[in-house]
Each structure stands twice: as structure tokens, then as C-alpha cells.
C-alpha positions in Angstrom: -13.8 36.7 1.6 -11.7 37.4 4.7 -13.1 34.2 6.3 -12.1 32.1 3.2 -8.6 33.5 3.3 -8.3 32.8 7.0 -9.5 29.2 6.4 -7.0 28.7 3.6 -4.2 30.1 5.7 -5.1 27.7 8.6 -5.2 24.8 6.1 -1.8 25.7 4.7 -0.3 26.0 8.2 -1.8 22.6 9.2 -0.3 21.0 6.1 3.1 22.5 6.7 3.0 21.6 10.4 2.1 18.0 9.6 4.8 17.7 7.0 7.3 18.9 9.5 6.0 16.9 12.5 5.4 13.5 10.8 8.4 11.3 10.5 8.6 8.3 8.1 10.8 5.4 9.0 10.9 1.5 9.3 8.1 0.0 11.3 8.9 -0.3 15.0 7.6 -2.9 17.6 4.1 -2.1 18.7 3.1 -0.2 15.5 1.6 -3.2 13.6 -1.8 -3.0 15.2 -2.0 0.7 14.3 -1.3 0.2 10.7 -3.7 -2.8 10.6 -6.4 -0.3 11.8 -5.4 2.2 9.1 -5.6 -0.6 6.5 -9.0 -1.7 7.7 -10.4 1.8 7.4 -8.8 2.6 4.1 -9.8 -0.6 2.3 -13.2 -1.4 3.8 -14.6 -3.0 0.6 -11.5 -4.9 -0.3 -11.4 -8.7 -0.1 -8.5 -9.0 2.3 -10.3 -6.6 4.7 -13.6 -8.5 4.4 -11.6 -11.6 5.6 -11.1 -9.9 9.0 -8.5 -8.0 11.0 -6.5 -11.2 11.7 -5.9 -11.9 8.1 -4.9 -8.3 7.4 -2.4 -8.5 10.2 -1.0 -11.8 8.8 -0.5 -10.0 5.4 1.3 -6.9 6.9 3.3 -9.1 9.3 4.6 -11.0 6.4 6.2 -7.9 4.9 7.8 -7.0 8.3 9.5 -10.5 8.5 10.4 -11.1 4.8 14.0 -10.6 4.0 13.1 -8.3 1.1 10.1 -6.7 2.8 9.8 -3.0 3.2 7.4 -1.5 5.7 7.6 2.2 6.4 5.3 4.1 8.8 4.4 7.8 9.1 4.3 8.6 12.8 3.4 11.8 14.7 5.4 13.0 17.7 2.9 11.4 20.0 3.6 8.0 18.6 0.4 7.6 16.6 0.7 6.2 13.1 -1.0 8.2 10.4 0.0 6.1 7.4 2.1 3.3 6.0 3.5 1.8 2.9 4.7 -1.8 2.2 6.3 -3.7 -0.6 9.0 -6.2 -1.6 10.8 -7.6 -4.6 8.4 -8.2 -7.6 8.4 -12.0 -7.1 6.9 -11.8 -3.6 3.6 -13.3 -4.6 4.4 -17.0 -4.5 6.2 -16.7 -1.2 3.6 -14.6 0.5 0.6 -16.6 -0.9 2.2 -19.8 0.5 2.8 -18.2 3.9 -0.8 -17.0 4.0 -2.4 -20.3 3.0 -3.4 -21.3 6.6 -4.4 -17.8 7.7 -6.4 -17.6 4.5 -8.2 -20.9 5.1 -8.9 -19.9 8.7 -10.4 -16.6 7.5 -12.6 -18.3 4.9 -13.9 -20.7 7.6 -15.1 -17.7 9.7 -16.2 -15.7 6.7 -17.6 -18.2 4.2 -19.9 -15.7 2.6 -16.9 -14.0 1.0 -16.7 -16.6 -1.8 -20.0 -15.2 -3.2 -18.3 -11.8 -3.8 -17.2 -11.3 -7.4 -14.1 -9.3 -6.2 -13.0 -12.4 -4.2 -13.1 -14.5 -7.3 -11.3 -11.8 -9.3 -8.6 -11.5 -6.6 -8.2 -15.2 -6.3 -7.7 -15.6 -10.1 -5.3 -12.6 -10.2 -3.2 -14.1 -7.3 -3.0 -17.4 -9.1 -2.0 -15.7 -12.4 0.8 -13.8 -10.7 2.1 -17.0 -9.2 2.9 -18.3 -12.7 3.4 -15.1 -14.8 6.1 -12.6 -13.9 5.4 -8.9 -13.6 5.2 -7.1 -17.0 8.2 -4.9 -16.5 11.5 -5.8 -18.3 13.8 -6.1 -15.3 15.1 -9.1 -13.2 13.1 -9.6 -10.0 16.1 -8.6 -7.8 16.1 -5.2 -9.5 12.3 -4.7 -9.6 10.4 -3.7 -6.5 6.6 -3.9 -5.9 4.8 -1.3 -3.9 2.0 -3.5 -2.6 0.0 -1.3 -0.3 -0.2 2.3 0.9 -2.7 3.9 3.2 -3.2 7.1 5.1 -5.4 7.5 8.2 -8.6 9.5 7.6 -7.6 12.4 9.8 -4.3 12.8 7.9 -5.5 12.7 4.3 -4.9 15.6 1.8 -2.1 16.8 4.1 0.9 15.5 2.2 1.4 12.2 4.1 1.0 10.1 1.0 3.8 12.0 -0.7 6.0 11.6 2.4 5.4 7.8 2.3 6.1 7.7 -1.5 9.3 9.7 -1.1 10.5 7.4 1.6 9.6 4.2 -0.3 11.2 5.4 -3.5 14.4 6.4 -1.5 14.5 3.0 0.2 14.2 1.2 -3.1 17.1 3.2 -4.5 19.2 2.4 -1.4 18.5 -1.3 -1.9 19.7 -1.2 -5.6 16.3 -1.5 -7.3 16.2 -0.1 -10.8 12.4 0.3 -11.0 9.2 0.0 -8.9 5.8 -1.3 -10.0 2.3 -1.3 -8.4 -1.3 -2.2 -9.3 -4.3 -0.2 -8.3 -8.0 -0.6 -8.9 -9.0 1.7 -11.8 -11.8 3.2 -9.7 -9.3 4.4 -7.0 -9.0 7.9 -8.5 -7.2 9.6 -5.5 -4.4 7.0 -5.6 -4.1 7.2 -9.4 -3.8 10.9 -9.2 -1.1 10.7 -6.6 1.0 8.2 -8.8 0.5 10.2 -12.0 1.4 13.5 -10.3 4.6 11.8 -9.1 5.4 10.8 -12.8 4.6 7.1 -12.4 3.8 5.7 -15.8 0.7 3.6 -16.5 1.3 0.6 -18.7 -0.4 -2.6 -20.0 -4.2 -2.8 -20.1 -5.4 0.6 -19.1 -9.1 -0.3 -19.3 -9.2 -3.3 -17.0 -10.3 -3.7 -13.4 -6.8 -2.8 -12.2 -4.2 -0.5 -13.7 -0.4 -1.1 -13.4 2.1 1.7 -12.9 5.9 1.8 -12.9 8.6 4.2 -12.0 12.2 4.0 -13.3 14.7 4.9 -10.6 
């Protein structure tokens, strides 16, 4: 019993220490490769990861250069990134997909087997749909933000980093004048869904599909 209490005490101290030590802020030069590695680890089975590290870097780099892009990184005092979150206005799909056309073609040439994956076909169809159909939230695009991706390094999970990133992203959206935020997540991603629901994000639309949409009114 004593050992259990000691272990819980150590875990609580570690959580509090990490929450104090980790700082979340805009991405700085040199951190992009670190968050690419975090993404590759967090989304091993996702289509964009299967297309290679170069393609993932092109995606994340787009958010760092887009006028409406938001990229926030959780960094330890030693300069090591332990998580990131990225997003933009809700109409980002067309602009990003056009910018990623050539990197995407290059990735497919070097990873041709990816076209046989059902998730690639699903993702391709969803991207095409989003290019012609607006997000299902009643707000003009300049007032609606999309949280596109969030990930935490394996050694920093379950220590409050996800909440720190969500706090920072929601705060940044308020500063920029957004009235609401939306996101989509695979229905099988239970840890992410629990995080959003605990933070009072509301699921809407088709709740039984491959992906579930959430929104938060600011």
C-alpha cells in the first residue's frame, strides 16, 4: 500500500513539474523537424505518415507559412519539443491541397503501394469533398477556425501536455477573433475524443461514421 502511494505521489509530482516546465508558444526556427518526428510517431497508421516524412514536413510547413496558419509547440527547458497543435481558418483545405499537389505526387511515386489502402481512398474522397462543401458549422470562414492536427510525444503523454496545447490553441483563436473552432477525428481515436469531450467540445453531424466532427463555441 505504501509503495502504491509513493508511486502515485511521484506521478503527481511529475505531472505538476511538467505542467510548470513546459512552455507552449508559436513555432520557432529549427523546431519543425522535431514536430515532424512527433507526428510520425503519433500517426503511424495514417495516410499522410505512410507517404513519408517529406510529405508530413510539407503539410506542417504549410501551416507555418500560411497567413492564417497557427502552429503552437510545447517545449521543455532543454529545447526539446514534446507536442504541437496546428490549424487555420476553416476554408484552408483548397489552398493547402493545391500547395501540396506536387509534394503529394512525389510521395505517391515513391510510395505507390499506398493507393491500395482503403484509408487512402477514404482520405482522398474526403479531401475532394471538403474542397467543394463548406464545414458544417454555421459561421463565416473568417470567424471559424479548424484545429487540424495535435500530437504529443510518447514520453509526455498523460501528463497534461494535450490540455496545455488545447488551452493555447483556444486562446490564440480568441485573440484572432474567431467565434468557434471545429475539428475532425477518427471515431476509433478514443484518447483524443475523451480529451475533446472532457473540454466540453460538442460532437455534431454523423456520430457513427469513420470520422466524428467536434466544435467549440468561443
